[in-house]
C-alpha positions as CSV (number, residue, x, y, z in Angstrom):
1,M,-12.9,29.7,18.3
2,A,-11.9,26.1,19.3
3,G,-14.6,24.5,17.0
4,G,-13.4,26.3,14.2
5,K,-10.0,24.8,14.2
6,I,-8.8,21.9,11.7
7,S,-6.8,19.1,12.6
8,P,-3.6,18.3,10.8
9,R,-5.4,14.9,9.9
10,Q,-8.5,16.7,8.5
11,K,-6.5,19.2,6.6
12,M,-4.4,16.6,5.1
13,I,-7.4,14.9,3.7
14,N,-8.9,18.2,2.7
15,M,-5.9,18.8,0.4
16,M,-6.1,15.2,-0.9
17,Y,-9.5,16.2,-2.1
18,L,-8.3,19.3,-3.8
19,V,-5.6,17.6,-5.5
20,L,-7.8,14.8,-6.8
21,L,-10.3,17.5,-8.3
22,A,-7.2,19.3,-10.0
23,L,-6.1,15.6,-11.5
24,L,-9.8,15.1,-12.5
25,A,-10.1,18.2,-14.6
26,M,-7.2,17.3,-16.5
27,N,-8.0,13.4,-17.0
28,I,-10.6,11.3,-15.6
29,S,-8.1,8.3,-15.2
30,K,-9.0,5.0,-13.6
31,E,-6.3,5.9,-10.8
32,V,-7.7,9.3,-9.9
33,L,-11.6,7.8,-9.8
34,D,-10.0,4.6,-7.6
35,A,-8.4,7.5,-5.3
36,F,-11.7,9.0,-4.6
37,D,-13.0,5.6,-3.6
38,V,-10.2,5.5,-0.7
39,L,-10.6,9.4,-0.1
40,S,-14.6,8.7,0.6
41,A,-14.0,6.1,3.1
42,E,-11.4,8.4,5.1
43,L,-13.8,11.0,4.9
44,S,-16.8,9.1,6.1
45,Y,-14.6,7.9,9.1
46,S,-13.5,11.6,10.1
47,A,-17.3,12.5,9.9
48,N,-18.1,9.6,12.2
49,N,-15.7,10.4,14.7
50,A,-16.8,14.2,14.6
51,N,-20.3,13.1,15.3
52,E,-19.3,10.8,18.2
53,S,-17.1,13.6,19.8
54,N,-19.8,16.2,19.5
55,K,-22.4,13.6,21.1
56,A,-20.0,13.1,23.9
57,F,-19.6,17.1,24.3
58,V,-23.4,17.5,24.4
59,D,-23.9,14.3,26.8
60,G,-21.5,15.9,29.1
61,M,-22.8,19.4,29.0
62,M,-26.4,17.7,29.7
63,E,-25.1,15.9,32.7
64,E,-23.3,18.7,34.0
65,I,-26.6,20.9,34.1
66,R,-28.7,18.2,35.6
67,G,-25.7,17.8,38.3
68,E,-26.1,21.7,39.3
69,I,-29.8,21.3,39.6
70,A,-29.8,17.9,41.7
71,N,-26.9,18.9,43.8
72,E,-26.4,22.7,44.0
73,G,-30.2,23.9,43.0
74,K,-28.7,26.1,40.4
75,K,-31.3,26.3,37.5
76,A,-29.8,29.2,35.4
77,N,-28.8,26.8,32.8
78,E,-32.1,24.7,32.8
79,G,-34.3,26.5,30.5
80,L,-31.5,27.8,28.3
81,L,-29.7,24.6,27.3
82,L,-31.7,21.4,28.3
83,D,-34.0,22.3,25.6
84,T,-31.3,24.0,23.2
85,L,-28.6,21.4,23.1
86,P,-31.0,18.5,21.8
87,R,-32.6,20.9,19.3
88,I,-29.0,21.7,17.9
89,R,-28.5,18.0,17.8
90,N,-31.7,17.1,15.9
91,N,-31.3,19.9,13.6
92,T,-27.8,18.6,12.8
93,K,-29.1,14.8,12.4
94,A,-31.8,16.2,10.0
95,I,-29.3,17.5,7.6
96,I,-27.0,14.6,7.9
97,D,-29.9,12.3,7.2
98,T,-30.5,14.2,3.7
99,I,-26.7,14.1,3.0
100,D,-26.8,10.5,3.6
101,K,-29.7,9.8,1.0
102,H,-28.0,11.7,-1.5
103,I,-24.9,9.3,-1.0
104,E,-27.2,6.2,-1.5
105,A,-28.5,8.0,-4.5
106,M,-25.0,8.5,-6.2
107,Y,-24.1,4.6,-5.3
108,V,-27.5,3.8,-7.2
109,L,-26.3,6.1,-10.3
110,G,-23.0,4.6,-10.0
111,L,-24.2,1.0,-10.4
112,Q,-23.2,-0.3,-7.1
113,D,-22.3,-4.1,-7.2
114,S,-24.5,-5.8,-4.6
115,V,-21.9,-8.5,-3.7
116,T,-18.7,-6.2,-3.3
117,G,-20.3,-2.8,-2.7
118,E,-18.0,-1.5,-5.4
119,I,-19.3,1.3,-7.9
120,T,-19.0,-0.1,-10.9
121,K,-19.6,3.0,-12.9
122,K,-17.4,5.5,-11.3
123,D,-17.2,7.9,-13.9
124,E,-21.2,8.3,-14.4
125,L,-21.5,12.0,-15.5
126,D,-24.8,12.5,-17.4
127,K,-27.4,10.8,-14.9
128,N,-25.4,12.4,-12.0
129,F,-25.6,16.1,-13.8
130,K,-29.0,16.0,-14.1
131,Y,-29.7,14.6,-10.6
132,W,-28.0,17.5,-9.2
133,M,-28.9,20.5,-11.8
134,G,-32.5,19.3,-13.2
135,P,-33.2,17.8,-16.4
136,D,-32.5,20.6,-18.5
137,G,-29.0,21.2,-17.1
138,D,-27.3,22.3,-20.5
139,R,-30.0,25.2,-20.7
140,Q,-29.3,26.1,-17.2
141,L,-25.8,26.8,-17.8
142,E,-26.8,29.6,-20.3
143,N,-29.3,31.1,-17.3
144,K,-32.3,30.6,-19.7
145,L,-34.4,28.0,-17.9
146,E,-37.9,29.6,-17.1
147,T,-39.8,27.4,-14.7
148,A,-43.1,27.9,-12.7
149,E,-41.0,28.9,-9.9
150,G,-39.1,31.3,-11.4
151,N,-35.6,31.6,-13.3
152,F,-33.2,29.2,-11.3
153,G,-30.4,30.3,-14.0
154,P,-26.9,28.4,-13.5
155,R,-27.9,27.3,-9.9
156,G,-30.2,24.5,-11.6
157,S,-33.5,23.1,-10.4
158,G,-32.2,19.8,-9.2
159,K,-31.2,18.3,-5.9
160,G,-27.9,20.5,-5.9
161,Y,-30.3,23.6,-5.5
162,M,-32.6,22.0,-2.9
163,L,-29.6,20.8,-0.7
164,R,-28.0,24.4,-0.9
165,N,-31.2,25.9,0.5
166,L,-31.5,23.3,3.1
167,I,-28.0,23.7,4.4
168,D,-28.4,27.7,4.4
169,N,-31.4,27.0,6.6
170,Y,-29.6,24.7,8.7
171,S,-27.0,27.3,9.2
172,R,-29.5,30.2,10.2
173,E,-31.6,27.8,12.6
174,I,-28.7,26.7,14.7
175,V,-27.2,30.5,14.7
176,G,-30.7,31.5,16.0
177,L,-30.7,28.9,18.6
178,Y,-27.6,30.5,20.0
179,N,-28.9,34.1,19.5
180,H,-32.2,33.3,21.4
181,N,-30.0,32.0,24.6
182,A,-27.4,34.8,24.3
183,R,-27.5,36.9,27.4
184,G,-25.2,39.3,29.1
185,E,-22.5,41.7,28.1
186,N,-20.3,38.7,27.3
187,S,-23.0,37.0,25.0
188,A,-23.2,39.2,21.9
189,K,-25.5,37.9,19.2
190,L,-23.8,36.6,16.2
191,N,-24.4,37.9,12.3
192,I,-26.2,34.9,10.8
193,E,-24.9,35.7,7.5
194,D,-21.2,35.7,8.9
195,Y,-22.0,32.0,9.9
196,L,-23.5,30.5,6.8
197,L,-21.6,27.0,6.2
198,L,-21.5,27.4,2.4
199,D,-19.9,30.2,0.2
200,H,-22.3,32.4,-1.7
201,P,-21.6,33.2,-5.2
202,H,-20.6,36.9,-6.4
203,K,-23.5,38.9,-7.0
204,N,-23.9,42.1,-9.0
205,A,-25.4,45.6,-7.9
206,D,-28.7,43.9,-9.0
207,G,-28.5,41.1,-6.6
208,E,-28.0,38.3,-9.3
209,F,-25.3,36.2,-10.2
210,D,-22.6,37.9,-12.2
211,P,-21.1,35.2,-14.4
212,N,-18.6,37.7,-15.4
213,S,-17.0,37.9,-11.9
214,K,-13.9,35.6,-11.0
215,Y,-16.5,33.5,-8.9
216,N,-17.8,32.2,-12.4
217,Q,-19.4,29.3,-11.1
218,T,-22.6,28.6,-8.6
219,W,-21.9,26.3,-5.5
220,E,-24.0,23.8,-7.4
221,M,-21.9,23.9,-10.7
222,H,-18.8,23.8,-9.1
223,N,-19.3,20.9,-6.7
224,F,-21.7,18.6,-8.7
225,K,-20.4,18.7,-12.3
226,G,-17.7,15.8,-11.9
227,P,-18.3,12.2,-11.6
228,V,-20.4,10.4,-9.4
229,V,-17.4,8.9,-7.3
230,A,-16.2,12.4,-6.7
231,N,-19.6,13.9,-5.5
232,I,-19.8,10.9,-3.1
233,A,-16.5,12.2,-1.7
234,F,-17.6,15.7,-1.6
235,L,-20.7,14.8,0.2
236,Q,-18.7,13.0,3.0
237,A,-16.6,16.0,3.1
238,L,-19.8,18.3,3.5
239,K,-20.8,16.2,6.6
240,S,-17.6,17.0,8.3
241,K,-18.2,20.4,7.6
242,V,-21.7,20.4,9.2
243,Y,-20.0,18.7,12.3
244,S,-17.7,21.3,12.7
245,R,-20.1,24.2,12.4
246,E,-22.1,22.6,15.0
247,K,-19.0,22.2,17.6
248,E,-18.2,25.7,16.8
249,L,-21.8,26.8,18.1
250,L,-21.3,24.3,20.8
251,N,-18.2,25.5,22.1
252,L,-19.5,29.1,22.1
253,L,-22.7,28.1,24.3
254,N,-20.1,26.6,26.6
255,E,-18.0,29.5,27.0
256,R,-20.7,32.4,26.7
257,L,-23.7,30.9,28.8
258,G,-21.8,30.6,32.2
259,V,-21.7,26.9,32.2
260,A,-19.7,25.6,35.1
261,T,-16.3,24.0,34.3
262,F,-17.0,20.4,33.9
263,K,-15.7,18.0,36.3
264,V,-14.9,15.1,33.9
265,D,-16.4,12.0,35.2
266,K,-17.0,10.4,31.9
267,V,-14.9,10.3,28.9
268,V,-15.0,8.5,25.5
269,P,-11.9,6.9,24.0
270,I,-11.2,7.9,20.4
271,D,-9.2,5.9,17.6
272,A,-8.5,7.8,14.7
273,P,-6.1,5.8,12.3
274,M,-4.3,7.6,9.7
275,S,-5.3,5.1,7.4
276,T,-7.2,1.9,7.2
277,I,-5.2,-0.1,4.4
278,V,-1.5,-0.3,5.1
279,P,1.1,-2.3,3.0
280,A,2.9,-5.4,4.7
281,G,6.0,-4.3,6.4
282,L,5.0,-0.4,6.7
283,P,4.0,1.0,10.0
284,F,0.3,1.5,10.9
285,Q,-0.3,4.5,12.8
286,T,-3.6,5.5,14.8
287,R,-4.0,8.3,17.3
288,L,-5.6,7.7,20.5
289,Y,-7.4,10.6,22.7
290,V,-10.3,11.5,24.8
291,A,-13.4,13.1,23.5
292,M,-13.5,15.6,26.4
293,S,-10.4,16.6,28.0
294,S,-9.3,19.1,31.2
295,S,-6.1,20.4,32.3
296,Q,-6.3,18.4,35.4
297,I,-6.7,15.1,33.5
298,T,-3.4,13.6,32.4
299,P,-4.4,10.3,30.5
300,Q,-2.1,7.5,30.7
301,F,-1.7,5.5,27.3
302,S,-0.7,1.9,26.9
303,S,-0.7,-1.1,24.2
304,G,0.6,-4.4,23.8
305,S,0.2,-4.2,20.0
306,G,2.8,-1.5,19.3
307,K,4.7,1.7,20.4
308,I,2.8,4.3,22.1
309,E,4.4,8.1,21.5
310,R,2.5,10.8,23.8
311,M,1.5,14.0,21.7
312,E,2.3,17.4,22.8
313,G,-0.1,18.2,25.5
314,G,-0.3,15.1,26.9
315,N,-4.0,14.3,26.0
316,S,-3.4,12.2,23.0
317,A,-0.8,9.7,21.7
318,T,0.3,8.1,18.5
319,L,0.3,4.1,18.4
320,T,2.5,2.8,16.0
321,I,2.1,-0.9,14.9
322,S,4.0,-2.8,12.2
323,A,1.7,-4.3,9.4
324,N,2.2,-7.9,9.6
325,G,2.1,-10.0,6.4
326,S,1.3,-13.0,8.3
327,N,-2.3,-11.8,8.9
328,I,-2.9,-12.2,5.0
329,P,-4.6,-15.4,4.5
330,S,-2.7,-18.0,1.9
331,G,-3.9,-17.1,-1.6
332,K,-5.4,-13.6,-0.8
333,S,-3.9,-10.3,-1.2
334,E,-4.9,-8.9,2.1
335,G,-6.0,-9.6,5.5
336,K,-7.1,-8.0,8.9
337,Q,-5.0,-7.2,11.6
338,R,-6.2,-6.3,15.1
339,Y,-4.8,-4.1,17.7
340,S,-5.7,-3.2,21.3
341,A,-4.7,-0.3,23.8
342,S,-5.9,1.2,27.2
343,I,-6.3,4.7,28.3
344,Q,-6.1,5.3,31.8
345,V,-7.8,8.5,33.2
346,P,-8.0,9.9,36.7
347,K,-11.5,10.0,38.0
348,A,-12.8,13.2,40.1
349,T,-13.9,10.8,43.0
350,G,-10.3,9.3,43.0
351,G,-8.7,6.4,41.5
352,F,-8.7,5.6,37.8
353,E,-11.0,4.5,35.0
354,V,-9.4,2.5,32.1
355,L,-11.0,2.8,28.9
356,P,-10.2,0.0,26.5
357,V,-9.6,0.9,22.6
358,Q,-10.1,-2.0,20.2
359,G,-9.7,-1.7,16.2
360,E,-8.5,-3.3,13.0
361,F,-7.0,-2.5,9.9
362,T,-6.3,-4.0,6.6
363,V,-3.1,-5.3,5.6
364,R,-2.2,-5.3,2.1
365,K,0.4,-7.6,0.4
366,P,2.9,-5.4,-1.7
367,E,4.4,-6.5,-4.6
368,V,7.7,-8.4,-4.2
369,V,9.7,-7.7,-7.2
370,I,12.6,-10.0,-8.3
371,T,14.9,-9.6,-11.2
372,S,17.8,-12.3,-12.0
373,A,19.2,-13.7,-15.1
374,S,16.9,-16.7,-14.7
375,V,13.8,-15.6,-13.0
376,Q,11.7,-18.7,-13.4
377,N,14.2,-21.3,-12.0
378,L,17.2,-21.4,-9.6
379,Y,20.4,-23.5,-10.5
380,R,21.2,-26.1,-8.0
381,N,24.5,-25.4,-5.9
382,C,25.3,-22.4,-7.7
383,G,25.6,-18.8,-6.7
384,N,22.2,-17.4,-8.2
385,A,22.6,-13.5,-8.1
386,I,19.1,-11.9,-7.7
387,N,17.6,-8.5,-6.7
388,I,14.9,-8.5,-4.2
389,D,12.9,-5.5,-3.9
390,V,9.6,-4.2,-2.3
391,P,9.0,-0.8,-3.9
392,A,6.0,0.0,-1.7
393,L,7.9,0.2,1.6
394,G,10.4,2.6,0.3
395,D,12.9,3.6,2.6
396,Y,11.3,1.2,5.3
397,Y,12.7,-1.6,3.5
398,N,15.1,-3.5,5.4
399,P,15.0,-7.0,4.0
400,K,15.8,-10.1,5.7
401,I,15.6,-13.0,3.6
402,G,15.4,-16.6,4.3
403,I,15.4,-20.0,2.5
404,S,13.3,-23.0,2.9
405,G,14.0,-26.4,1.0
406,G,17.6,-26.3,1.6
407,G,20.5,-23.8,0.8
408,D,21.8,-20.6,1.8
409,V,21.1,-16.9,1.2
410,T,23.8,-14.1,1.5
411,Q,23.0,-10.5,1.4
412,S,25.6,-8.2,-0.9
413,Q,27.6,-5.9,0.9
414,E,27.1,-3.3,-2.1
415,S,23.1,-3.3,-2.0
416,K,20.6,-4.4,0.6
417,K,18.5,-5.6,-2.2
418,K,21.0,-7.9,-3.9
419,F,21.5,-11.5,-2.6
420,L,23.4,-14.5,-3.5
421,V,21.0,-17.5,-3.4
422,V,22.6,-21.4,-3.3
423,P,19.9,-23.5,-3.4
424,T,20.5,-27.3,-2.6
425,G,17.0,-28.9,-2.6
426,R,14.6,-29.5,-5.4
427,Q,12.5,-26.6,-4.6
428,A,13.5,-23.2,-3.0
429,I,11.1,-21.0,-1.0
430,L,12.4,-17.5,-0.5
431,N,10.9,-15.9,2.7
432,V,10.8,-12.3,2.2
433,A,10.6,-10.0,5.4
434,S,11.7,-6.7,6.3
435,L,12.9,-5.3,9.8
436,T,10.6,-2.6,10.5
437,N,10.6,-0.7,13.9
438,G,12.8,-3.5,15.6
439,Q,10.5,-6.1,14.7
440,T,10.7,-8.5,11.5
441,V,7.7,-8.3,9.5
442,K,6.9,-11.1,7.3
443,I,5.8,-9.9,3.6
444,D,5.8,-12.9,1.2
445,D,7.0,-16.3,0.2
446,V,8.3,-16.3,-3.4
447,K,8.7,-20.0,-4.9
448,Y,11.3,-21.3,-7.3
449,N,12.0,-24.7,-9.1
450,V,15.6,-25.7,-8.5
451,I,17.4,-27.4,-11.6
452,E,20.8,-28.8,-12.2
453,P,23.1,-26.6,-14.2
454,P,23.1,-28.3,-18.0
455,K,25.4,-30.9,-18.9
456,P,28.4,-29.4,-20.6
457,S,29.6,-30.7,-24.2
458,I,33.0,-32.3,-24.8
459,Q,34.6,-31.4,-28.0
460,M,37.5,-32.4,-29.8
461,V,39.4,-29.9,-32.5
462,V,41.7,-31.5,-35.1
463,N,43.9,-29.4,-37.0
464,G,41.9,-26.2,-36.0
465,R,38.5,-27.7,-36.9
466,L,35.7,-29.4,-34.9
467,Y,35.9,-33.1,-35.5
468,N,32.7,-34.4,-36.9
469,G,33.2,-37.8,-35.0
470,T,33.2,-39.8,-38.1
471,S,36.0,-39.1,-40.5
472,P,39.6,-40.4,-40.5
473,I,42.3,-38.1,-39.2
474,P,46.1,-38.3,-40.0
475,A,48.2,-39.9,-37.1
476,T,50.1,-36.6,-37.2
477,S,47.4,-34.3,-36.5
478,R,47.1,-31.4,-33.8
479,I,44.6,-32.4,-31.2
480,Q,42.8,-30.1,-28.5
481,V,40.4,-31.3,-26.1
482,Y,37.3,-28.7,-24.8
483,V,34.8,-28.9,-22.1
484,K,32.4,-26.4,-23.1
485,A,29.3,-24.9,-20.8
486,D,26.1,-24.5,-22.0
487,P,25.9,-20.9,-23.7
488,E,22.9,-19.9,-21.6
489,F,24.2,-21.2,-18.4
490,R,27.4,-19.3,-18.8
491,A,25.8,-16.1,-19.8
492,A,23.9,-16.4,-16.4
493,L,26.2,-17.6,-13.9
494,P,29.6,-17.3,-15.5
495,R,31.3,-18.0,-12.1
496,D,29.6,-21.4,-12.0
497,A,30.0,-22.5,-15.2
498,R,33.7,-23.4,-15.3
499,Y,35.1,-26.8,-15.9
500,S,38.2,-28.8,-15.2
501,V,39.7,-32.2,-15.6
502,D,42.6,-34.3,-13.8
503,Q,44.0,-36.2,-16.9
504,I,43.3,-37.3,-20.3
505,E,44.5,-40.8,-21.7
506,V,45.1,-41.7,-25.2
507,L,44.2,-45.4,-25.8
508,A,44.9,-47.3,-29.5
509,G,44.0,-50.8,-30.7
510,L,47.4,-51.9,-31.8
511,S,46.8,-55.6,-31.7
512,L,44.2,-57.8,-31.6
513,G,43.7,-57.3,-28.0
514,P,41.8,-54.8,-26.0
515,P,43.4,-51.0,-26.7
516,T,46.1,-50.1,-24.6
517,R,47.3,-46.7,-23.2
518,V,49.6,-45.1,-25.3
519,E,49.8,-41.5,-24.2
520,A,48.7,-39.3,-21.3
521,A,48.3,-35.4,-20.8
522,R,47.4,-33.6,-17.9
523,G,44.2,-31.9,-17.8
524,S,43.4,-28.3,-17.1
525,S,41.6,-26.1,-14.6
526,N,40.1,-24.1,-17.5
527,M,38.8,-26.6,-20.0
528,E,37.2,-23.6,-21.8
529,E,40.6,-23.0,-23.3
530,G,41.3,-26.3,-24.1
531,V,44.1,-28.9,-23.5
532,P,46.6,-30.1,-26.3
533,V,46.6,-34.0,-26.6
534,S,49.3,-35.7,-28.1
535,L,48.9,-39.0,-29.8
536,G,52.3,-40.3,-29.3
537,T,55.1,-42.0,-31.4
538,R,53.4,-45.5,-31.1
539,V,50.1,-44.3,-32.9
540,R,52.2,-42.2,-35.5
541,Q,54.0,-45.4,-36.5
542,A,51.0,-47.4,-36.5
543,S,49.3,-48.6,-39.6
544,R,46.3,-46.8,-41.4
545,G,43.1,-47.6,-40.1
546,T,44.2,-47.7,-36.2
547,K,41.4,-47.3,-33.8
548,V,42.5,-44.5,-31.2
549,Y,40.6,-43.3,-28.2
550,V,41.1,-40.2,-26.2
551,R,39.2,-40.4,-22.6
552,I,38.7,-38.0,-20.0
553,D,39.0,-39.2,-16.6
554,K,36.4,-36.9,-14.7
555,V,34.7,-33.9,-15.3
556,Y,34.6,-31.2,-12.7
557,R,32.5,-28.0,-12.4
558,I,34.1,-25.2,-10.5
559,N,31.6,-23.1,-8.5
560,Y,31.6,-19.3,-7.9
561,K,33.7,-20.5,-4.3
562,G,36.3,-22.0,-6.4
563,Q,35.3,-25.7,-5.3
564,K,35.4,-28.5,-7.5
565,I,32.0,-30.6,-8.0
566,E,32.3,-33.9,-10.0
567,D,29.4,-34.0,-13.0
568,Q,28.6,-37.6,-12.4
569,R,26.0,-37.3,-14.9
570,I,28.6,-37.5,-17.9
571,S,28.8,-41.4,-19.1
572,E,31.9,-42.9,-20.0
573,L,30.8,-43.0,-23.3
574,E,30.4,-39.3,-23.4
575,R,33.9,-38.7,-22.0
576,T,35.6,-41.0,-24.5
577,L,36.1,-39.7,-28.3
578,S,37.5,-41.9,-30.8
579,F,38.4,-41.7,-34.5
580,V,40.4,-44.0,-37.1
581,T,43.7,-43.1,-38.4
582,Q,44.5,-42.6,-42.2
């Protein structure tokens, strides 16, 4: 039966509901409760789509019957369907309205926030249980509750008991309407018990519920013993089951009562997103189809918002759109992205009818995870190695990183997540984007302060010991000069924490005039290892108390490219070391 088939999307949603129930039985965690919220929204969307589809189906049948009467004088279906079809729809509406009232009651029990609409007490159990099973729910479990209306037993005496009876009556009524109109050899009447919408509990030989059977829970207990948020999801799923049973009966009426094959002259476009919340950078998909189809109709699908892929059979298509992070307002975590498409359908009278489709979905900002040796700051004119990842995108992540504020960004050949960032300004803004389906989709901007590398320290070692700067030293001493990088800077960026000098001079005050140059030494391209400095013969032969100066000409930092960058922050005083001979 066509109406009994379940779409892959609905099968997926049903499976999600079962998985969440299993997780819920193990642990009522916040994540599981939140997942029921998302599932409820998906189930509600599916139920609304099913309602629209059934309505369009009935409207088409009614219009065709009226056309037969007006144009061909055929009245065979006038008394059968013109009255029956609205009654089926009205019965369905009544049961759906009842379910919706129970959903509203669940929101009240869950303390819905009047501003955000969010359920604040998703794990509510006690009030929820008594609502569905009655005020003496615990005694009902033991099958001991006696009331004026009899022994309800484990079915309870609450709203669950009443809802079950209403749905059973609904099933009997709509099947009864079909049987009332079933005529002819090809229109055998249906067994009402086979078409009950809900499963019945196992009963023993006396016709009573058997607690020892493998079906050891009634429908009421099985479906309404969980928290309020799970019951909302179940009720939304129940609405889809009602619409599915209605469509099944409508299909049977269409097939078995001799209704003529429809010449489709009115169709309804349907837009069924796979999900309404999509992380920026991932593709959003929605299925486009018409509510009524015919082998003589081949719709044409088009969209300027994304990529259209026609599904098997040709009557539906999938629209894929990249969720663009630029739709998220500044300072917010999510925003709306709109899309549009059109379905072109041939008309029975010739020409085409264009059916517009418009919708929107929520783009949620995925978390950008950045790791580096210095997360808070970047060093100016240095090769800052960082990892930029967006875990929510998974295999769809194909990063394209830009920089604002001056500088360069280079992606590593080893990993698509590794980058070398060389900022030149006071602030660096990393523009994180991902190339998805041929489109560069912006994800987020990550701001960094840019700081100068710490100044190195200039040290002098005399006879193997670090000079304290005050004590006299022998004129025959062994002297070495070092330029040491800041330890933290060297640990973070070792390739940028190297220093060199061109020349080191030795000056001495040998007379009453200014100090004169008495010796010189070539510098080194690796001042971490030190440069030996000879005081020369003139200092060694000078009298005790001679003032000696060891002066470094210029200090250069060697960056990761091997380029020399003069550190002009080091003053003349810092570059000159002095002592007195003894």
